N, C-alpha and C positions, 0 to 999 in steps of 0.2 A: 401457604400453598403446600400441598402434599409433597413428600419426598419423591423425587423422580419426575416432577412436572417441569416443563421446559423453562429454562432461563435463556432469554434472547439477549445476546451481547449488544451493547450500544455502538459498536464500531461501524455498523451499517444499518440503514433503515430496514424495518421489517418488510416493507414493500419490495425492496431490492432482493431480500432473501426469499420471500415466499410468494411473490407474484402479485397479480391484480387483486383489488379489494374484495371481490366475491370469494376468491380463494382464501383470502385472509379470514373472512368471516367464518367460512366453513372450517378452517383450521382452528380458529379460536373456540368454536362450539365443541369440536372434537376434543380439544385439549381440556376444556372445562369439564367435560364428561369424565375424562381420564382422572383429573384431579379429584372430582367428587367421589368416584368409585374407590380411589386409592386412599382417600383422606383418612379412613378408619384404620388403615394399615401403616400409618406413618410411624417410623421407628422411634425408639427412645433416644435419649441424649448420647452423645459420644462419651465412651468410657475410656478409650485408649486410642493412641495413634501409632501407626507404624510408618517409618520412612525407608524408602529403598531407592537405590540408584540404578540406572539402566545405562550400561551393564552393571551387574551386581558388585563387581570389584570397584569399590568406591575410591578409585584413583584416576587422576586426570593430569595431563601435561599442562604446564603453564600456557595460558591463553587458549587452551582447548575447553570444550564444553561437555557437560554431562547432565542428563535429565534426572530429576529427583521427584519422586511421587510420594504423596502422603495418602495413607489408607486409614479411614475412620472405622473403628470397631465399637460395637455396642450391642444392646439387646433389641431384637425386633419387636418385642412386646412392650418395651418401655418400662417394664417393671424394675424397681431398684434391686430386687432380690432375684436370685437364680440367673445371674448374668450369663448369657450365651455369647461366646466370642464370635460375633457375626459381623461381616462387613456391611457398612451402611453407605447408602448413596448420599453422602453429605459433603458439603464444601461451603464456601471457599475458605481455605485455611489462610492465615497470614504467615508469610515467610520472611525471615530476616537472617542476616549473617551476624555472628557475634562480633567479628571484626570486619568492618566494611572495606578495609584495604585488601581483604583476601580475595575479592573478586566481585562479580556482578550477578544479579538475578533478573531473568526475563519476567514479563507479566505471566500470570498463570495460563495454562492451556489444558485441554482435555488430553489425557494420556493417549499416545499414539500407537503403543505396542499391544501385544497380546496380554490381556489381564488373566493371570492364572488363578487368582483368588476370586471366587464368585461373589456376587452381591447377595444381600439378604433374599431368601427365597420368596417368590411371589405366589399367587394362586396358580394352581396347576391345571385347571380345566375351566371350560365355559368362557363366557364373555369377559369375565374379570381377568382370566389368563391372557386373553388377546389384548385387553387394555393395558395390562401390566407390561407385556412385551412391547407394545407400541410406545408406552411411556419410557421404557428403558432405551429404546431406539432413538427417541427424540431428545432425551436428556443430554444436556451439555454440562457435565460435571468437570470443572476446570480444577484438577487436583495435582497438577505437575508444573514445575518450573524448570528452566534451563539455567544451570549454574555454570558460569564462565570463570575460570581461575585467573587470578592476576599473574603477572609475569615473573613470579619468584616461587621457589619450592617452599613447602611448609604444610600447614594444616588449616583447613577451613571448617568451621562449625556452623551448620545451617539448622535453624529451629523453625518448626511449624507449630502454629497455635490455632486450635479450633474448639469452640465451645468451652473455653477456659482450660482445655487440656493442651499441654505443650510436650513436644518430643524433639530431640536433636539427633543429628547424624554427623559423623566426622568424615570429611573428604580429604584425602591426601593428595597434595599437589606434588607430582613427581615427574621429572624429565624422562624417567625410564618407563613410565606408564604406557600402555598401548595407545597408539594414535586413534582418536575417535573421529577425526575429520580427515577425509580423503585428500590426497594431494591433487592439485589442479593439473590438468593435462594440456592446457592451452596457455600460451604466453604471447602477448602482443608487444612488439617493439614500439619505439617512438613514432608518432605520426609525422608525415612530411610537413615541412614548414608551410603554413597557410598563406595563400595569396588573396584570400577573401578580403575585400576592402571594408567589409563590415566587422571583421574579426575583432579589432580593438574595441568596438562598441559592445559586442557580445561578451568579451572578456570583462569589460568594465562593470557590466551589470550582471555578470554570472552569479546565479543564486547561491546562497548559503543553504545547504540542504540538511535538515535534521531528519534523518531516516530512522524511524523506530524499527527495532528488530524483535523477533519472537522466537518460536521454536525451530524455524528453518532459516537461520540467519542468511545463508547463501541465497535464498530466494528473496530476501529483503534488500540485498546489496544492489545498487544501481550499476548496471553493466551494459555492454553492447549486445546487439542482437545475435551476432555470431560468436558469443562468448564460449560456445562449445566447439568452435573450430569450423563450423559450416553455416550455410545460409538457409538450411531447412528450418521451417517454423514448427513442424509437427514432430520434432524430436527434442525440443528444448526442455520439456518437462522431465523426460527420462535422463537427459544429459546434465541437468542442473547441478547435481552433487559433485561433478567433476569439472565443471566449466570454470573459466577464468572469472575471478572476482575483481579484476581491474575495473576502475571506475571511469565511466564515460557518460556524458550528457549530449544528446543530439539537439541541434539548434537549427533555426531558420530565421531569416530576417525579411521583412516586407516594409516598404517605405512609401509614404505619400508626400505631398508638398509640405505637410505640417507636422507629421509624426513618423517615428520609427516604431515598428512592432517586432518585439523580440520573443520568439517562441522557443521554449525549452521543453524537451521530452525526457522523462525519466523512465527508462526501460527496465523491466524485471522479467526473468525467465518463467516465473510462476506467480499466479495469483492464488493464494492458498488460505486455508482455514483449519481450525482444529476439528471441525466437523463439516466436511465437504458434502453439500447437497447441490442439486441443480441450481446453477446461477451464482454460487458462492465461490467456486474455484474454477480456474481455467489456465490453459497453457498460454504463456506470454502475457505481458501486461505493460501498457504504455499510457501513462497519464502525465499531466504537465501543467504549464502555465504560459500566459502571454503577458508581457510587460509593455505598456504603452508609454513611449518617451516623447515628450514635446521637443521639437527642434527649435530651441530658443536662441539659437545663434552661437552657443558654446559648442566646443568639439563633441561633447558627450550628451548634450541636451539635458533635459530634466524629467525624471520619472514622474508620471502622473497617476497611473492606475496599474494594479496587478490583478489579473483574473486567473484563478486556478480551477482545475478540473478534478472532481472526485466522484466517481461512479455516475457519469453522465449528468452531473450537476455542476454548474459554474458558480464559483464564489468570487466576490468582488471586494477588493481592498484599495483604499485610496492613499496615494503619497502626497496629494495636494488637498488641503482642507476644503477647497472650493468645489470638489467633485461631489455630485449628488446622485442619488438613485434615479433610475428611469424604469425600464422594465424590471431590472433587478434592484433589490435593496443592497445596501452596503453591509459587508460582513466584518469590517474592521479597518484598521490602518496598516499600511506597509511598514514593517520593521526592517531596518537595515543593519547588516553586520559589516564591520571593517569599512565603514563609510558608504559604499555604493551597492552592496550586494543584498538584494531582498532575501529575507528569511522565509523559507517554506518548510512546512512540516509534512512528512509523508508517513501515513499509517503503515504499520506492518501488515503482512498478509494480503490485504486488498489494495494497498498503495494509493489511496486517495490523497490528493495534494491540497493543502490548505495554507493560508497565511497565518500570521500570529493572531490569536484570538480564541474564542470558545471551542473551536473544533481542533485546535492544536494541543498536543500534550508534551510540549517542550518549552522550557524557559531558557532563553539565551542569556538572561541576566545571571541565572544560577548554573547555566550549562548543564541542565538535567532533564531527563525524560521522566514524566510523572508516573507512568505505569510500570516501567522496567528499564530495559536496555535500549540502546540506539547508537547509531554512528552519525557523526556530522561530517559533511563533505564541503570542501572549498575548491575553487578553481586554482590549479597550479600549473596547468599545461603538461602535467605528467599523470598518467593513469596508475595511481597507487592502489594497493590492496588493503582492505581493513585487516588489522592484525587480529581482531577479535570483535564480537558483536557489540562492544561498548567503546569502540575506538573514537578518536577525536581528530577533526580537521584532516581527514584523508583527502589527498589531492585527486582531482578528476581532470580529464582532458575533454575537449569539445570535438564533436564530429558533425559535419554538415549533413543535415537530413536530405538536402537536395541531391547530393552526390551518392550517399549511401542508400537512400530509400526511394526517393521520387523517381529518379532516372531509371534505375533497374526495374521498378514496378511498372513503368509505362512505355518502355522502349523495347520490350520483348525478351530481355535477358532473364526475367524471372521465371519463364517457362522451365528453365533448367535448374534454377536455384530452389524454387518452392518456398519462397519467403512470404508471399502475399496471396490473398484470396478475397472472396466476397466483393467482387468488382461491382460498381454501381454508377449510375448516371447522376452527376451533380446538377441539381435544379434549384438555384438560389432564388430567394424572395427579393422583392424590391427592384426588379428589373436590373439586377446587378450582372457583371460580366460572367460569361461561362468559363468553365475550366479549360485548361490547355489541351486536355485529352478528353475524348468522348466518354471513356470508361475509366473510372478511378478505382484503384485498389482500396477497398473499404476496410480491410482487416489484415492482420498478420495471420498466416495459415497456422491453425492450431486445432488439435482434435481431443486432447486429454481433458476430461471433465466438462468442457464446454467447447463448442465448435466455433472457431473464428471470432473470438470475443474481444481480443485486443486490437486497438485501432491506431494507425499513424495519425499525426495531428490533422491531416486533411480529411479524416473520417470522424473526428471528434464532434460531439453535439451535446447540447444542454436539453434535457427532457422537456423543460417547461417552455423554452423558446421554440422548440421544434413543435410541441403540441399546439401552441398558439399561433404557429406559422409566422413567427417573427424572424427566425433564422432556420435555414434548412440544414440537413445533415451536411457536415463539413464546412459550413459557412463561417463558423466562429474562427477556424484556423486559416481558411483560404481567403477570407475577405474581412480581416480584423478591423479595418477602419470603419466599415459599415456596421460590424457587429458591436464594437464598443460604443458607437453613437446611438445604437438602439438600446443597449443594455444600461448605459449610464449617461449622465449629463456632465460634460466636461466644461471647464471654465473658458477654454479657447475654442475657436472654430476647428472642426476636424475636416480636413480635405479628404474627399473620397476618390481622388484621382491618384492612381499609383504611379510613382516614378520607377519603382522596382517591385514587381510581383511576378516571378517566373511561373506561377501556378495557374494564373488566369489569363484569358485572352484579352488583349487590348487594355483599355482603362476607361474609367468614367470621364465625363466632360470636365475639363480643367476648371470650370467655374463652379463645379458642384462642391459645396461644403455643407456641413451641419453645424449650426450655431449652438 
């Protein structure tokens, strides 16, 4: 492929990024034309690398982070003689630290600042000039990493290698260096002691969260909605750099005669990317998981199935080998940490949630993130802050979604707070019970980059089951007994009569079960 042609990262599907199939075809044709036109202009090999830090003073405090960019230089003609010192649109370089104990490196990203050094000059007029401009605009050259210093002073040597050319830069870790991360303006005290009878169950199965981090670590940390100190949803993007990074997970519990359904929400202030285009970035982000627990007579029951949500797609993992696919195929097995805590992996940037398996890029056996940095979270009943983007076993606290989200959204108080938007009428399939309220808050209010894109759990949906009219919008979270019985085949009967479901009206007939 010619230099400057688009590289589409594998973190999200192309359909998610670029829209419906017809648009994809049009995009592919345009891109092919660009590549064909520019193929003859492909630059020669890399002759030299330059590394620079942003800011340029290559000093950083312990546990603070600094961006490091690699710039490839070579000849635009590709001729071995007459080398012109010209910047090339070339990547990806391999980055590594001489001493791994000196700190951590994120996965690469497209440089986010102002590039003062121009690229190789393209055609200056006509259709080729327009194609060259379009190619540069679409190109995603991931030429930068975020270096996070370890907790001691000293020196770190970072080396970048591209096309056999290597270059290093010395970064000084100094407690007197200027702070590169702003202080948080909000601090939350301890939560009141919970009187929720389901709380011991929720704590027992509280997930082990492996949260990948990228070039905006604060946007990857799991936080509470009001981390910026207010309940407005349309200022969370702007306030994210100064918001609290204390860790919280929102939960809900629904119970039938045969099962408990534990719903965990992982909220982020931003869904971000290194090249935001329509649909790839937005204010607020809330994805999560539902754990189905069989009431086998023991106090905590037995976990059977975990379903996770990533970009409006549900993934299914079994904790019981007798579980089989139904409408959904199985994506793997549930892996547990510290006995009873299911392991989930959360991507950086877009924050899709997955269980262990091919979609996850974290190994609990090695305690490592494959692509770069990440934070692991465990339930401690205390909302701790990550010390840095590669911290481990940061404690989180649990917040009841019913009290914090559901009641304010539907009892009128949100008119003053501005938390929710996109109200909709819940219309379930299968003759199932209606919602407690006629109009449900379908999204968190957000305006930056995408309008009202993030959803509370009662607005979640799976694209495929919704398209096939198996489950309606919101039905996966509001009616989880019915949803799991359609998605998968469980070894024991699943009662569809709710003993506790404060989100739906009434309950199904007590004799109704799914074998």
